[in-house]
TISEPA-570518 format. One line per field, with one value per residue (C-alpha): residue in three letters; y, x, z. Coordinates in Angstrom, 3 decimals. Last residue first. Layout:
REM TISEPA-570518
residu = (ALA;...)
north = (Y;...)
east = (X;...)
up = (Z;...)
***
This chain:
REM TISEPA-570518
residu = (UNK;UNK;UNK;UNK;UNK;UNK;UNK;UNK;UNK;UNK;UNK;UNK;UNK;UNK;UNK;UNK;UNK;UNK;UNK;UNK;UNK;UNK;UNK;UNK;UNK;UNK;UNK;UNK;UNK;UNK;UNK;UNK;UNK;UNK;UNK;UNK;UNK;UNK;UNK;UNK;UNK;UNK;UNK;UNK;UNK;UNK;UNK;UNK;UNK;UNK;UNK;UNK;UNK;UNK;UNK;UNK;UNK;UNK;UNK;UNK;UNK;UNK;UNK;UNK;UNK;UNK;UNK;UNK;UNK;UNK;UNK;UNK;UNK;UNK;UNK;UNK;UNK;UNK;UNK;UNK;UNK;UNK;UNK;UNK;UNK;UNK;UNK;UNK;UNK;UNK;UNK;UNK;UNK;UNK;UNK;UNK;UNK;UNK;UNK;UNK;UNK;UNK;UNK;UNK;UNK;UNK;UNK;UNK;UNK;UNK;UNK;UNK;UNK;UNK;UNK;UNK;UNK;UNK;UNK;UNK;UNK;UNK;UNK;UNK;UNK;UNK;UNK;UNK;UNK;UNK;UNK;UNK;UNK;UNK;UNK;UNK;UNK;UNK;UNK;UNK;UNK;UNK;UNK;UNK;UNK;UNK;UNK;UNK;UNK;UNK;UNK;UNK;UNK;UNK;UNK;UNK;UNK;UNK;UNK;UNK;UNK;UNK;UNK;UNK;UNK;UNK;UNK;UNK;UNK;UNK;UNK;UNK;UNK;UNK;UNK;UNK;UNK;UNK;UNK;UNK;UNK;UNK;UNK;UNK;UNK;UNK;UNK;UNK;UNK;UNK;UNK;UNK;UNK;UNK;UNK;UNK;UNK;UNK;UNK;UNK;UNK;UNK;UNK;UNK;UNK;UNK;UNK;UNK;UNK;UNK;UNK;UNK;UNK;UNK;UNK;UNK;UNK;UNK;UNK;UNK;UNK;UNK;UNK;UNK;UNK;UNK;UNK;UNK;UNK;UNK;UNK;UNK;UNK;UNK;UNK;UNK;UNK;UNK;UNK;UNK;UNK;UNK;UNK;UNK;UNK;UNK;UNK;UNK;UNK;UNK;UNK;UNK;UNK;UNK;UNK;UNK;UNK;UNK;UNK;UNK;UNK;UNK;UNK;UNK;UNK;UNK;UNK;UNK;UNK;UNK;UNK;UNK;UNK;UNK;UNK;UNK;UNK;UNK;UNK;UNK;UNK;UNK;UNK;UNK;UNK;UNK;UNK;UNK;UNK;UNK;UNK;UNK;UNK;UNK;UNK;UNK;UNK;UNK;UNK;UNK;UNK;UNK;UNK;UNK;UNK;UNK;UNK;UNK;UNK;UNK;UNK;UNK;UNK;UNK;UNK;UNK;UNK;UNK;UNK;UNK;UNK;UNK;UNK;UNK;UNK;UNK;UNK;UNK;UNK;UNK;UNK;UNK;UNK;UNK;UNK;UNK;UNK;UNK;UNK;UNK;UNK;UNK;UNK;UNK;UNK;UNK;UNK;UNK;UNK;UNK;UNK;UNK;UNK;UNK;UNK;UNK;UNK;UNK;UNK;UNK;UNK;UNK;UNK;UNK;UNK;UNK;UNK;UNK;UNK;UNK;UNK;UNK;UNK;UNK;UNK;UNK;UNK;UNK;UNK;UNK;UNK;UNK;UNK;UNK;UNK;UNK;UNK;UNK;UNK;UNK;UNK;UNK;UNK;UNK;UNK;UNK;UNK;UNK;UNK;UNK;UNK;UNK;UNK;UNK;UNK;UNK;UNK;UNK;UNK;UNK;UNK;UNK;UNK;UNK;UNK;UNK;UNK;UNK;UNK;UNK;UNK;UNK;UNK;UNK;UNK;UNK;UNK;UNK;UNK;UNK;UNK;UNK;UNK;UNK;UNK;UNK;UNK;UNK;UNK;UNK;UNK;UNK;UNK;UNK;UNK;UNK;UNK;UNK;UNK;UNK)
north = (-13.382;-10.871;-11.116;-9.526;-7.459;-3.721;-1.420;0.775;4.510;7.417;5.235;6.275;9.810;10.620;7.573;6.562;5.688;3.488;1.120;0.131;-2.162;-3.334;-1.768;-2.597;-0.400;1.970;5.677;7.317;5.453;1.801;0.431;-2.962;-4.963;-2.665;-4.200;-6.814;-8.493;-8.544;-5.753;-7.661;-5.334;-6.449;-4.411;-1.111;1.306;1.960;3.380;1.489;1.581;0.312;3.617;2.879;5.746;3.546;2.049;5.302;4.749;1.163;0.605;-3.204;-3.101;-6.030;-9.549;-11.385;-14.970;-16.790;-17.633;-20.377;-20.038;-22.752;-25.068;-24.343;-24.673;-20.971;-18.148;-14.490;-13.874;-10.357;-8.960;-5.779;-7.172;-10.483;-10.417;-13.612;-15.405;-18.968;-20.859;-24.213;-26.123;-29.690;-28.832;-28.893;-28.619;-28.331;-25.560;-23.628;-20.085;-17.349;-13.650;-13.684;-10.431;-8.684;-5.527;-6.400;-9.707;-9.150;-11.968;-13.437;-17.083;-19.132;-22.391;-25.171;-28.907;-29.211;-26.849;-27.989;-25.008;-22.414;-19.140;-16.252;-12.698;-13.223;-10.213;-7.202;-4.812;-5.422;-8.532;-7.664;-10.378;-11.584;-15.244;-17.318;-20.774;-23.327;-26.815;-28.726;-27.023;-28.158;-26.655;-23.336;-21.542;-17.900;-15.169;-11.817;-12.232;-9.330;-7.078;-3.838;-4.588;-7.757;-6.753;-9.003;-9.761;-13.453;-15.369;-19.041;-19.855;-22.714;-23.916;-27.124;-26.247;-22.892;-20.551;-17.055;-13.994;-10.624;-11.395;-8.972;-6.245;-3.031;-4.344;-6.730;-5.455;-7.660;-7.914;-11.593;-13.885;-17.414;-19.590;-23.333;-25.555;-27.165;-24.163;-21.638;-19.039;-15.873;-12.495;-9.362;-11.596;-10.182;-7.091;-4.292;-6.465;-4.796;-5.947;-4.262;-6.007;-6.251;-9.952;-12.344;-15.733;-18.557;-21.257;-20.035;-16.420;-15.044;-11.262;-8.643;-11.122;-11.833;-14.016;-11.313;-9.529;-5.753;-5.355;-2.756;-5.020;-3.109;-4.376;-2.574;-4.662;-4.369;-7.978;-10.734;-14.040;-17.231;-20.301;-22.888;-22.533;-19.322;-16.012;-14.475;-10.698;-8.954;-12.028;-12.011;-8.585;-5.349;-3.433;-1.711;-2.565;-0.449;-1.887;-2.535;-6.252;-9.281;-12.646;-15.590;-18.926;-20.735;-18.867;-15.507;-14.268;-10.506;-9.508;-7.678;-7.039;-4.154;-2.119;-3.657;-0.390;-1.300;1.603;2.463;3.031;6.471;6.687;4.520;2.819;2.783;0.121;2.129;-0.937;0.722;4.491;6.966;5.287;1.537;-1.399;-4.846;-7.967;-10.835;-14.205;-16.637;-18.316;-20.629;-21.516;-21.882;-19.790;-20.884;-21.585;-20.374;-19.745;-16.246;-14.524;-10.773;-9.589;-7.108;-3.496;-2.779;0.852;1.816;4.675;6.793;6.744;5.829;2.925;-0.711;-3.097;-6.669;-9.057;-12.142;-14.720;-17.610;-16.995;-14.270;-14.680;-15.248;-12.008;-9.944;-11.382;-10.833;-7.066;-4.424;-0.936;1.636;-0.331;1.404;2.411;0.135;-1.087;-0.374;-2.323;-2.244;-5.253;-4.698;-8.232;-11.638;-14.887;-17.678;-20.777;-19.030;-15.662;-13.886;-16.426;-16.587;-14.661;-12.081;-11.416;-8.024;-6.516;-2.971;-1.153;-4.343;-7.795;-7.069;-9.894;-11.188;-8.777;-9.949;-10.329;-8.760;-10.070;-9.909;-13.099;-11.758;-13.053;-9.637;-6.123;-3.923;-3.911;-4.416;-6.058;-5.309;-5.358;-5.718;-4.832;-7.241;-6.109;-2.607;-1.044;-3.333;-0.911;-0.790;2.420;4.978;5.472;2.110;2.175;-1.175;-3.196;-6.735;-9.456;-12.719;-15.295;-17.827;-20.489;-18.042;-15.035;-11.876;-8.324;-5.045;-2.154;0.111;1.250;2.427;2.826;4.159;3.926;6.582;6.719;5.614;2.661;0.033;1.533;-0.462;-0.153;-3.123;-6.781;-8.570;-11.987;-11.609;-10.968;-7.279;-8.177;-5.508;-5.193;-2.551;-2.655;-0.170;-1.211;-1.257;2.479;4.997;8.365;10.534;8.820;6.210;3.641;-0.098;-1.793;-5.450;-6.895;-9.950;-12.068;-15.450;-14.470;-13.997;-16.946;-19.150)
east = (-9.767;-8.198;-4.762;-5.793;-2.732;-2.396;0.417;-0.902;-0.964;1.201;4.052;3.991;3.382;7.073;7.612;11.168;12.101;9.004;10.395;6.892;4.780;7.607;10.885;10.815;10.676;8.345;8.525;5.478;2.641;2.025;5.462;5.867;6.777;4.590;1.576;1.017;-2.250;-5.056;-7.088;-7.211;-7.302;-8.887;-12.072;-10.156;-11.236;-7.691;-6.638;-4.846;-1.353;-0.702;0.634;1.860;0.168;-2.636;-2.876;-3.754;-4.872;-5.952;-9.515;-9.666;-12.960;-15.175;-15.005;-13.731;-12.462;-13.288;-16.653;-15.254;-13.941;-15.364;-12.874;-9.435;-10.153;-11.032;-10.837;-11.818;-12.984;-13.516;-11.645;-12.738;-12.053;-10.885;-9.545;-7.981;-8.742;-8.301;-7.179;-5.737;-4.560;-5.723;-8.755;-7.128;-9.079;-6.586;-4.275;-4.917;-6.196;-6.257;-7.131;-8.440;-9.026;-7.312;-8.252;-7.412;-6.267;-5.313;-3.563;-4.119;-3.651;-2.725;-1.315;-0.129;-0.763;-0.594;0.220;-1.113;0.064;-0.555;-1.221;-1.615;-2.526;-3.682;-4.448;-3.193;-3.777;-2.780;-1.643;-0.838;0.845;0.147;0.839;1.712;3.009;3.716;3.485;4.317;4.976;3.624;5.841;5.082;4.345;3.447;3.197;1.725;0.918;0.352;1.795;0.769;1.815;2.836;3.574;5.299;4.507;5.428;6.130;7.030;8.239;8.913;11.479;10.258;12.058;10.205;9.041;8.081;7.772;6.319;5.570;5.244;6.832;5.615;6.041;7.664;8.088;9.740;9.048;10.102;10.434;11.753;12.961;12.225;14.400;14.462;16.249;14.736;13.548;12.716;12.116;10.978;10.293;10.256;9.430;10.161;11.896;11.436;12.528;12.480;14.109;13.418;14.336;15.126;16.210;17.774;16.343;18.167;17.331;17.208;16.808;16.021;14.891;15.123;12.745;10.818;13.750;13.222;15.712;15.180;16.174;15.812;17.220;16.620;18.480;17.753;18.718;19.778;20.632;22.171;22.142;22.208;22.025;24.035;22.325;21.783;21.615;21.081;19.449;20.105;21.366;19.394;21.077;20.593;21.419;20.724;22.573;22.232;22.955;24.621;25.073;27.142;26.247;26.288;27.925;27.296;26.387;26.442;25.631;27.252;26.364;23.946;24.810;25.688;25.667;26.078;24.521;25.595;22.704;21.656;19.011;16.602;18.082;21.500;22.529;25.072;27.332;30.513;30.148;29.303;26.790;27.151;26.952;27.768;29.096;29.126;30.885;29.217;30.935;28.560;26.526;29.734;31.685;34.599;32.762;35.150;33.456;32.098;30.646;31.130;30.516;32.924;34.034;31.140;30.093;30.038;27.563;27.359;25.636;28.915;31.103;31.276;32.470;33.578;33.334;35.377;34.089;34.235;36.835;37.379;39.994;37.492;35.747;38.859;39.219;35.503;35.719;34.245;35.353;37.767;39.861;40.742;44.264;46.892;50.138;50.807;53.089;55.041;57.389;60.776;61.975;60.425;62.361;61.500;59.303;56.335;56.214;53.878;54.538;51.791;50.681;53.401;56.523;58.257;61.641;62.847;62.365;62.954;61.503;57.793;55.269;51.945;51.322;48.396;48.553;46.531;47.165;49.559;51.597;55.157;57.686;58.958;58.001;55.257;51.492;50.015;51.145;48.734;49.868;47.082;47.206;47.450;50.942;51.663;52.041;55.073;57.057;58.198;60.023;58.154;58.043;59.811;63.379;65.151;61.940;61.771;59.116;59.698;57.075;59.678;60.004;61.287;63.065;60.941;61.534;59.595;61.261;58.357;57.131;54.173;53.350;50.206;48.023;45.381;41.709;41.908;39.810;42.437;45.117;44.115;47.043;49.078;48.238;50.675;49.168;46.485;43.095;42.859;42.693;43.012;42.239;42.317;46.004;45.612;45.848;42.040;42.210;41.197;42.911;39.793;36.992;35.024;35.271;35.703;37.074;37.802;37.759;39.879;39.380;39.791;43.031;42.669;42.671;44.888)
up = (0.058;-2.292;-3.812;-7.095;-7.822;-7.657;-6.657;-3.831;-4.340;-5.425;-6.655;-10.279;-11.519;-11.981;-14.143;-15.016;-11.427;-11.334;-13.927;-14.888;-12.856;-10.669;-9.643;-5.941;-2.844;-4.653;-3.939;-2.374;-0.727;0.051;-0.807;-2.427;0.649;2.745;1.011;3.720;2.765;5.342;3.774;0.491;-2.462;-5.711;-5.251;-5.491;-2.747;-1.484;-4.821;-7.536;-8.992;-12.488;-13.826;-17.347;-19.195;-20.516;-16.972;-15.227;-11.612;-12.178;-11.001;-10.622;-12.598;-11.589;-13.040;-9.960;-9.578;-6.322;-7.860;-10.077;-13.612;-15.813;-17.473;-18.878;-22.602;-22.872;-20.338;-19.991;-23.521;-24.892;-21.890;-20.118;-16.648;-15.183;-11.601;-10.267;-7.005;-8.309;-11.389;-10.257;-13.316;-13.940;-16.068;-19.490;-22.724;-25.529;-26.698;-23.505;-23.122;-20.520;-21.061;-24.615;-26.540;-23.669;-21.750;-18.112;-16.612;-12.960;-11.093;-7.605;-8.536;-11.566;-10.180;-12.462;-12.384;-16.157;-19.027;-22.397;-24.417;-21.639;-23.440;-20.976;-21.971;-25.539;-27.777;-25.864;-23.006;-19.381;-17.506;-13.895;-11.792;-8.225;-9.042;-12.108;-11.191;-13.917;-12.431;-15.615;-18.931;-22.316;-25.002;-26.760;-23.474;-24.103;-21.473;-22.522;-26.190;-28.596;-25.930;-24.252;-20.646;-18.814;-15.206;-12.662;-9.003;-9.339;-12.543;-12.907;-16.346;-18.727;-21.261;-22.824;-26.081;-25.913;-23.145;-24.260;-22.033;-23.032;-26.660;-29.595;-27.493;-25.878;-22.331;-19.891;-16.321;-13.701;-9.961;-10.085;-13.112;-12.429;-15.286;-15.109;-17.271;-20.693;-22.198;-24.628;-22.091;-24.017;-22.342;-24.195;-27.180;-30.705;-32.748;-30.281;-27.730;-24.349;-20.892;-17.490;-14.543;-10.809;-10.816;-13.653;-12.296;-14.310;-16.568;-19.664;-18.625;-22.191;-21.985;-24.662;-27.278;-30.986;-32.975;-34.864;-36.507;-36.674;-33.855;-31.116;-28.216;-24.951;-21.650;-18.352;-15.770;-12.046;-11.383;-13.772;-12.084;-13.469;-11.223;-13.979;-17.779;-17.825;-18.577;-22.008;-22.467;-25.818;-27.351;-31.119;-32.231;-31.825;-29.041;-25.692;-22.082;-18.998;-16.052;-12.314;-11.981;-13.557;-11.839;-13.080;-11.523;-14.893;-17.774;-19.421;-22.891;-23.543;-27.121;-30.031;-33.647;-34.155;-31.064;-27.693;-25.756;-22.086;-20.185;-16.639;-14.214;-12.983;-15.723;-13.721;-10.680;-9.039;-6.500;-4.442;-4.175;-5.377;-5.078;-7.850;-10.158;-9.970;-12.355;-11.078;-12.824;-10.340;-10.394;-8.013;-5.057;-3.175;-6.277;-8.259;-10.765;-12.945;-16.177;-18.867;-22.235;-21.609;-24.644;-24.258;-27.793;-29.311;-28.803;-26.446;-26.100;-22.415;-22.154;-19.004;-15.613;-13.930;-12.947;-14.038;-11.319;-12.063;-9.129;-8.337;-5.823;-8.274;-10.950;-13.556;-16.281;-19.116;-18.116;-18.853;-22.358;-23.030;-22.835;-20.512;-21.633;-20.129;-17.637;-14.394;-13.375;-11.885;-13.455;-17.131;-19.453;-22.719;-22.747;-24.372;-23.703;-23.146;-22.781;-25.192;-24.905;-23.312;-21.599;-19.152;-16.372;-13.766;-10.660;-11.278;-9.217;-9.029;-9.787;-10.454;-7.174;-5.191;-4.544;-5.022;-4.586;-5.951;-8.848;-10.952;-14.717;-17.526;-21.034;-23.968;-23.979;-24.252;-26.783;-27.918;-26.964;-28.332;-27.823;-24.359;-21.130;-18.303;-14.677;-12.114;-8.453;-5.521;-4.526;-5.889;-2.420;-1.945;-4.101;-7.732;-8.509;-10.588;-14.371;-14.630;-15.978;-15.654;-15.632;-14.308;-14.181;-12.331;-13.358;-14.493;-17.208;-19.798;-18.364;-18.105;-19.269;-19.259;-21.071;-22.016;-18.598;-16.570;-12.869;-11.170;-14.269;-14.823;-13.852;-10.225;-9.088;-9.924;-7.686;-4.615;-2.216;-0.965;-0.504;1.813;0.974;-1.697;-0.112;-1.048;-4.717;-7.399;-11.100;-13.890;-14.844;-17.706;-21.380;-21.577;-21.140;-18.485;-18.598;-18.676;-16.768;-18.727;-15.930;-15.515;-12.375;-11.657;-8.117;-7.310;-4.210;-5.915;-7.662;-11.422;-13.751;-15.909)
***
């Protein structure tokens, strides 16, 4: 069974929140009442809940406050205690009187339930898998506050109830739903040494810091998954672990670090799209395996052994307007064909672009190569549209990839307002600009020159 299609779920660390609270509300249920999910404590509690088998009518002789129509649309969670109840969160669809209400589904099986301990309303304390399994397309889970939410177990969603038209969204916020926090104002999901977050197709997750050292900290679904404004750090000593696995989805405005592994690893035979994303201080920035492949646009690959690595031959890989800075191999193509590598900066690499065998079918135009031992191997001769002059980063060693107006890579006809000419960036690219007080003082560089 699942929540109503219009349901919103709330998580908060405020005093009084608990996973035994009601935690959900839908304003689209007929005769919906007052949203009590965003308050810290439950609106109504009781220890004498009862339900006759085969029905969804729930009664309580002595609730802490009389049931009223204001409860319609809110969640009722049955926790420990009582007999014959299925412990879960249910949705209130009707209220008959001060002691009787109707739930979205029966909370009992073959025998009638008695002595049920319940709470109605009040936010949940920690995201858990059991809540996520009840979500359906159009639902959204909200996680509030620039605080730590320490996971109690992995969130590994098995139900796939989302669609392209009606995704399921998990959103972090600071003080007001939808305020799109950045930097340290985002909630932190602490995964620790054992837990991960694994989502299904058409699930979106946004506005979080995530930390841990187990497997892939965040894995999207195999179709239509989106991660936005996520800062994921995998501190594991294991070399094969990643911060984000897009599974062919979209990673936008994210920051990814895997100290000894892959910042981003796409291990599904599908194209993953990287936009305005910063991969740094890892063994590999982005790795495509099992015919997983990438297109990257306006991303930064910084201080890595390998920037972007394709271990299986991709077709039509597109790498545009990216900065590759400091490492051994910036772009390893593994037999890529019919790709486009255009408008990128390759700065301070042992080898900027390489292929496993000579391949002349990729278009390599209008890039900037500077301070590399080898600019390109097995990809043919670079033509005159590619530059070898200094792009003049403001302070690349300290993560400021802006350039001044005199940089040779700038094209006067390109519209830089998308990224922000001066002052605060409109997108988190380069580094997470909210973490860098010196960033944003000039134009963000890529080699889109004519």
